[in-house]
C-alpha positions as CSV (number, residue, x, y, z in Angstrom):
1,X,-29.3,25.2,-11.8
2,X,-27.6,21.9,-11.2
3,X,-23.7,21.7,-10.9
4,X,-22.0,18.6,-12.3
5,X,-19.2,17.3,-10.5
6,X,-16.5,15.3,-11.9
7,X,-15.7,11.9,-10.4
8,X,-12.4,13.2,-9.1
9,X,-13.9,16.0,-7.3
10,X,-16.6,13.7,-5.7
11,X,-13.9,11.4,-4.5
12,X,-12.0,14.5,-2.8
13,X,-15.3,15.4,-1.2
14,X,-15.7,11.8,0.2
15,X,-12.2,12.0,1.6
16,X,-12.7,15.4,3.2
17,X,-12.4,15.5,7.0
18,X,-13.1,18.4,9.0
19,X,-10.9,19.7,11.6
20,X,-11.6,21.9,14.4
21,X,-9.6,25.1,14.3
22,X,-10.6,26.2,17.9
23,X,-7.8,24.1,19.4
24,X,-4.8,26.1,20.3
25,X,-1.3,25.3,18.9
26,X,1.4,24.1,20.8
27,X,2.3,26.6,23.3
28,X,5.6,28.4,22.8
29,X,7.1,30.6,25.4
30,X,8.3,34.0,23.9
31,X,10.7,35.8,26.0
32,X,10.3,39.3,26.8
33,X,12.4,41.7,24.5
34,X,15.1,43.6,26.5
35,X,17.3,46.3,25.1
36,X,21.0,45.5,24.8
37,X,23.5,47.6,26.3
38,X,24.0,49.5,23.0
39,X,20.4,50.3,22.8
40,X,19.8,51.6,26.4
41,X,19.1,55.3,26.8
42,X,19.8,57.5,29.7
43,X,16.5,59.5,31.0
44,X,17.7,62.6,29.6
45,X,18.0,60.9,26.3
46,X,14.6,59.3,26.5
47,X,13.0,62.7,27.5
48,X,14.7,64.2,24.6
49,X,13.1,61.9,22.0
50,X,9.9,62.1,23.8
51,X,9.7,66.0,23.7
52,X,11.2,66.1,20.1
53,X,14.5,67.4,21.1
54,X,13.1,70.7,22.7
55,X,14.7,71.4,26.1
56,X,13.5,74.1,28.8
57,X,16.4,76.3,27.6
58,X,15.1,76.7,24.1
59,X,11.5,77.3,25.0
């Protein structure tokens, strides 16, 4: 089956230029995410979250 292209489409193909995508984009330094004072947890609060709120006293 032969596909017929319009003249406009053939012109677009003639103007097509392949570009390598293997070249990395400009490097952007991403600062580490650190908690704010409002988001900081004590060790006890963190352990409570990890253990699902179960303490030794309730087990």
